[in-house]
N, C-alpha and C positions, 0 to 999 in steps of 0.2 A: 199358146200365145206366140205369135211371130215376133222375132227379135229384129226390128228394123235397124238400119244404119244409124238413124237419129237416136233411137233408144240406146243403142250401143255406145254412141258418143257421149250421151248424157250420163250414162252409167260410169264411163271412164272418167269424165270430168268430176263427178261426185266422189269417186274413189280417189282421184288425184288430190282433190281438195281436202278430203279427210286425212290422207297421208301427210299433206303439207301442214295442216293444223296440228296433227299429232307430232310430227317430226320437229317442227320449228317452235311450237307453242307449248304443248302439253308435256311430252316426254322429257325435254330438257329440264323441267322444273319438278319432276316427280321422282325424287331419289328413292332408292331402296336401301334397306339395311341388310347387308349380307353378313351372316354369322358363319364363321369358319373355325373349325377345330384343327389345330396343328399339333402333332406329336413331336416332342422334343426329347432326345436321349439325355439322360443325366439330369433332368429337371428335378430340383429338390421338392420335397413335400410342400414347402412354403410357397412354391410358385405353381403348384398343380391347380389349374383353373384360373390362373392369372389372365386378365383380359386386357387387350390392347385395341384401342379405337384408332383407326387410321383414316385421316382426311387428306386427300390429295387433289391436285389440279383444280383448285377453286376457280382460277381464271376470272376474277371479278372484272366486269366490263358492262357495257350497256345491255348485253345479252345474259349476263349473270348478275342480277341485281343484289343489292345489299340485304334486302328483306329475305331473299332466298337463302343467302349464306347464314343469316341469323337463325332461320328455321333449322338448318343443318346443325348449327352449334347447339340449339336447344335440344334437338333429338340426341345428339352425341352425349350431352350432359345427362339426359334421362336414362341412358344405358348404364350410367355409373361405372365407367371403366376404371381399371387400376391405373392405366397409363394411356395418354392420348399422344399420337405422333402425327406431325404434319410433314408430308413428304414432297413439298415443293410446288412451284407454279401458282403463286397467290394472285397473279394478275394475268391479263392477256398481253397487252403491249403498252398501255398508257400509264405514265408515272402517277397521274392523279388518283389512280385506283389503289395504289400500294397501301397508304396509311389507312383508308377506310376498311379495306379487306382484312388487314392484320389487326385492326382495332376490334372488328367483329370476332375474329378468331381468338382474341385475347379474353373473350368471355368463356372459353373452354375450361372445364373443371374435371380433374381426375385425381384419384386418391394419391397417386405417386407423381403427379405433375404432368406437364406438357413439354414435349421435345420437338425440335424442328430441324429440317435441312432445307437447302435451296434447290430449285429446279432451273432449267435453262431460261425460262421466261423471266425469272427473278434477276437475271443479269442484264436484260435488254434495256432497262431504264437506269442502270447503275446499281451494281451489287451493293455498294456501301449504303445506298439509300434504303434498300430492303433490310439489310442487316440492322441498321439503326432503328427501323420501324419495329422489328422483332424485339430488339433490346428494350425499346421504350415500353413495350407491353409485358416485359419480364418473361419472355419466352426464350429458353436456352437454345442456342444454335449449335449443332454438332457439325463441325467442318474437319473431317479426318480426325475425329476424336470420339470419345465414349464416356459413358457414365455407368456406374455400378449401382444396381438396386438390390438391397439386401432384405431378406425375410427369414427370420429364424436363423438357422445355421447355414442357409444357402444364399446364393446370389444370382443375379441375371445381368448380363452386360447388354446395354443398348448402345450401339455405335452408329455413327453417321458419316457418310463420305460427301465430298464436294461433287458438284454436278459433272456428269460424264461428258457432256457436249461443250460446256463453256468454261470448265475449270479442270482440275487435276485430282480425280478421286484416288485415294490411297488407303485401301482396307488394312494393309499391314500397319501403317502408321496409326490408323483409327483404333486398332486393336492392340497396340503396343502395350505390353505390361500386363495383359489380362491372362489369368491362369487358364491353362488349356481345359481344365475341368469345369469351367464356368460356361453354361449355355450362352449363346450369343445371337442377338438380333441385329441386323445391319440395315440401316435406312439408306436407300439409294434411289434417287428420283427415277433414273433410267434403268429399266431391268436388264439391258444388255451388259451393264457392268458386271453382273453376276457371272457372266461367261469368262471374265478376266480376273476372278478372285485368285489371289496367290496360292500356289500349290502348297498343300499342307496346312493352310490357315483354316482353323475351325470357324465356320459360319453356319449356324443351324437354320436361320430363316432370314431371307432378304425381303424387305417390304418396299415395293415400288409402285409407280403410277406411269405417267407420261403417255402411254399409248391410248388412253381413253376408251379402251375396248374397241377402238376403231370408229366409234360414234355411230356407225351404220353397220348393222349385221344382217346378213342374208339368212335364209333358212338354214338349219343345221348349224347355226351360230358362226357362220363364216363371215369374217370381216375383210372386205376388199382392200382396205387401206389400213395398214398397221405401221406406225413409225418405229420400226425395229428391224435390225438386220436379220432377225430370226423369224420374221413373219408371224404366223398364227401362234407360235409357241408362247409369245408374250402379249397376246391380245387381251388376256384377262384370266384371273383365277389362279389356282395353286399349281405350281410346276415343280417337279423334282429334277435337279440337275443330274446328268449322267456321270458316272464314275466318282461321285462324291455324295455325301449325305445332306447337302444343302437343299433347302426348299425355297422357292421364290413365290411370293404372292403379289400379283399385279392387280391393283384396283382400277376400275373403270373411271374413277374420279368423279368429282362433283360438277365441274363446269364443262364448257365447250370451247373449242378454239377453231380458227378457220371458218368454215361454213357452220353457223350456229345451229346445227341439227343433230338430233339423236333418233335413230330408228332401230327398234328392237335391241336397244343398248342403253337402258336407263342409267342415270347417274347413280353413284354408289357411295354409301357410308359403310365402312367395314368394322366389324367387331370380331377380333381374333381371340380365341380362347386357347391358351397353351395347356397341354396335358402331358403327363409323364408317359414316355414311350415304353 
């Protein structure tokens, strides 16, 4: 069969239309549950198999509707995690979306509760407004602070820092008073802060978002645009820092920002399982 110019153009238009529908309509609403196993040195027997569900970069807006967020919440609850953490950016830019977004997230349930930090977008409409919305739903906010979770004779520290771009994160302050023998998870919306962790401060795992996986990924998982000073390193997935035992997990997030498209980069709900190293 001869491939005419007209046939070629029709094929190109059909392919372009299919990619447009997938990128703008289908993929941004079809989140995946990523199950990740992380080995933690010194983890007590009581925390071997402890699960943490991470939800990040919800970005509630006209392009990330409430019904979609509620589906994410329902799926997260069905995983029956020990702990659920929210790592920031609950809206895109509009103040009117703050309360509905956090009200939906207030339906999250986990055996050991829900913890949250703020992202850069949570400051754009007034930080105090977002903080009050979280407080009204009974969601504890970690701002350069921590909480200890105990099980049997062991403990796990979960700390959170303020936003890297819009505030002043301080891991040393967040972890102040925590025994060096206690394993530590640090919530930091922006993964780049992991590169500035204080020397000698124990941090076993950093949970971050912010980069959205780039939202568009080319073949071989290359993301042309990654909002990080470290490029592809923090485009998504589990990374081990050089010269220290810290691991960083970067979620692709739930929503979209900027151009509301995802191509070869589906939204992500994360379930992390801690195991003894």
